[in-house]
N, C-alpha and C positions, 0 to 999 in steps of 0.2 A: 200659100200666103197671099192675101189680096192686097190691092194697092190702097185700101182705105184704112185698114187696121192691122196692127201688129202688136205683139205683147209689149208691155210697158218697158221702155228703156230710157231712163232719164239722163243718160250720159251721152247719147248720140242723137243727131238730128239727120233724118233721111228726107231730103227735099223731094225725093221721088215718090214718097207716100203722102197723099193728100191729108191723111189723118195726122201725121207728124207735123206737116206744115201748119195746119189749122191750130193744133195744140200749141206749138211753139210760138206762133204769131200772137196768140192770146196770152200766153205765159210771159212773153218778152215785150209785149206791147209794140209790135212792129208790123209792117205790111209784109205780104208774101215776097215782094221784090226786095225789100230790105233784108229779110231773112235769107233769101237765096244769095244775095250779094255778100252778106256776112259769111255764109258757109263757103262761098267761092273764095273769099279772101283768107279765111283762117282754118277752114276744114270743118268737119262735122261734130267735133267735140262741143257739147252744149256749154260748158264753162268758158271755152275760148270764144264762142259766138256771143255769149252773154257779156264777156269783157269787151269784145270788139264793139258791140252795140252800145255799151256803156260809155266807151271812149268817144263814140260818135253820137251821143245822146242829143246834143243840141241840134245837129243837122236832122236827126230823126224826128224830133219834135217839130221843127220848122216844116219838114216835108209833110208830116201828118196834119198840121194846121192848114197847109196849102190844099191838101186833099179835101179837108172839111169845108174850106171856103169854096172850092170848086163845086162840091156837092150841093152846098147851099145855093150857089148861083143857078145851078141846073134846076133844082127844085123850085126856086123862085121864078125862073123863066117858064117852067111848066105850069105854075099856078098863076102866071101873069102878074107877078109882083115886081 
């Protein structure tokens, strides 16, 4: 079994497999750090992680907006804006 792909398992999140991390981050709309933090808090059950992230949705959205603002600042500095 390689670290990038494993057969489909929509019930568990394995944060040691980059393919799982990418898949679940896209599916849940969160960053890798947020996903790893959620798994550390509630375990690897996808439904538990989804519920945990849902309860913390406001802080997730605020964190994502901050990431986007920082990225825009960096791009603006690189372009001399």
